[in-house]
C-alpha positions as CSV (number, residue, x, y, z in Angstrom):
1,M,228.7,209.5,121.2
2,K,226.3,212.4,120.7
3,A,227.1,215.1,118.2
4,Q,225.6,217.6,120.7
5,A,228.5,217.0,123.1
6,I,231.0,218.3,120.5
7,R,232.5,221.7,121.0
8,F,233.8,223.9,118.1
9,C,236.5,226.5,118.5
10,D,237.9,229.1,116.1
11,R,241.0,230.0,118.1
12,S,244.1,228.4,116.7
13,A,246.0,229.1,119.9
14,D,243.9,226.4,121.5
15,L,245.2,223.7,119.2
16,D,247.7,221.1,120.5
17,L,249.9,220.5,117.4
18,H,250.6,216.9,118.5
19,Q,246.9,216.1,118.6
20,L,246.5,217.8,115.2
21,Q,249.3,215.7,113.8
22,A,247.8,212.5,115.2
23,L,244.4,213.4,113.8
24,L,245.8,214.0,110.3
25,N,247.9,210.8,110.5
26,K,244.8,208.8,111.5
27,S,242.1,210.3,109.3
28,A,243.6,212.2,106.4
29,F,245.6,210.1,103.9
30,W,246.7,213.3,102.1
31,A,248.2,214.8,105.3
32,V,250.1,211.9,106.8
33,D,253.5,212.7,108.2
34,R,253.2,216.4,108.4
35,R,255.8,217.9,110.7
36,I,254.9,219.8,113.8
37,E,257.0,222.8,112.8
38,D,255.3,222.9,109.4
39,L,251.9,222.6,111.0
40,K,252.7,225.6,113.2
41,I,253.7,227.7,110.2
42,A,250.5,226.7,108.3
43,L,248.3,227.6,111.3
44,D,250.1,230.9,111.9
45,R,249.3,231.9,108.3
46,S,245.7,230.7,108.2
47,E,242.5,232.3,109.3
48,P,240.0,231.0,110.2
49,V,241.3,227.9,111.9
50,V,238.4,225.8,113.3
51,S,238.6,222.7,115.5
52,A,236.1,220.3,116.9
53,W,236.5,218.7,120.3
54,D,235.0,215.8,122.3
55,G,236.1,216.8,125.8
56,D,239.9,217.3,125.5
57,K,240.2,215.2,122.4
58,L,240.7,216.9,119.0
59,I,238.3,215.2,116.6
60,G,238.0,217.7,113.7
61,F,239.9,220.4,112.0
62,A,239.6,222.9,109.0
63,R,241.4,226.0,108.0
64,A,241.3,228.7,105.3
65,V,243.5,231.4,103.9
66,S,242.0,234.5,102.3
67,D,242.8,238.0,101.0
68,G,239.5,239.0,102.7
69,V,237.9,240.3,99.5
70,Y,238.4,238.4,96.3
71,R,239.7,234.8,97.0
72,A,239.9,232.3,99.8
73,T,240.8,228.6,99.9
74,I,239.7,226.1,102.4
75,F,242.2,223.5,103.4
76,D,242.6,220.4,105.5
77,V,239.0,219.6,106.4
78,V,239.2,216.4,108.5
79,I,237.0,214.5,111.0
80,D,238.4,211.7,113.1
81,C,237.2,208.4,111.4
82,D,235.4,207.4,114.6
83,Y,233.3,210.5,114.4
84,Q,232.3,210.7,110.8
85,R,228.8,210.7,109.5
86,L,227.5,212.8,112.4
87,G,227.3,216.2,110.5
88,L,230.5,217.4,112.1
89,G,232.3,218.0,108.7
90,R,229.4,220.1,107.5
91,K,229.5,222.1,110.7
92,L,233.2,222.7,110.4
93,V,232.9,224.0,106.9
94,E,229.8,226.2,107.9
95,I,231.8,227.8,110.7
96,V,234.7,228.5,108.3
97,L,232.4,230.1,105.8
98,A,230.6,232.2,108.5
99,H,233.9,233.6,109.9
100,S,234.3,237.3,109.5
101,C,237.4,236.8,107.3
102,M,235.3,235.1,104.7
103,Q,232.2,237.3,104.6
104,R,233.3,239.6,101.7
105,V,235.1,237.0,99.7
106,E,233.8,236.7,96.1
107,R,235.1,233.1,95.4
108,I,236.0,230.3,97.8
109,Y,238.1,227.4,96.5
110,L,238.9,224.0,98.0
111,T,240.6,220.9,96.7
112,T,239.3,217.5,97.5
113,T,240.2,214.0,96.3
114,H,237.2,211.9,96.9
115,Q,234.6,214.1,98.6
116,Q,233.1,216.2,95.8
117,S,229.5,215.1,96.6
118,F,229.9,216.2,100.2
119,Y,231.0,219.7,99.2
120,E,228.3,219.9,96.5
121,R,225.7,219.5,99.2
122,L,227.3,222.5,100.9
123,G,226.9,224.6,97.7
124,F,230.3,224.2,96.1
125,V,230.3,223.4,92.4
126,V,233.0,221.6,90.3
127,N,235.2,224.1,88.6
128,T,236.9,222.6,85.6
129,S,238.5,225.9,84.6
130,T,240.8,226.1,87.5
131,T,243.1,223.1,86.7
132,M,246.6,224.4,87.0
133,V,248.9,223.7,89.9
134,L,252.6,224.1,90.5
135,S,254.0,221.4,92.8
136,K,257.4,222.3,94.3
137,P,259.8,219.8,95.8
138,K,260.1,220.0,99.6
139,A,263.1,221.9,100.8
């Protein structure tokens, strides 16, 4: 498999939600068992949404939400385990950061469990001052 054959897309309308669900179940322990209807809501409220494709197969995904000026957060960066270590995760994040919705944003956040060094290589720094979270039970 050659990384040059991979196509990137920033149109969420092109996403097959069943393929997205399968990708998350396979390659993202933190996103296992997300429901199709919830994925649709999340995509509808996210911009940019970036996907990576090997032919018709979804092999990568990332999304962000932003107010367009002050803050943005990147979510759900995932590459199919069979395609990792080819630079595709870096490319996904670079496309998200280059999107017009992100150009004026002062501060971009992301949450990661085990990949801090990956994001540090992309210019992110650990932020120990942003440590609060409110977790609500699912409805």
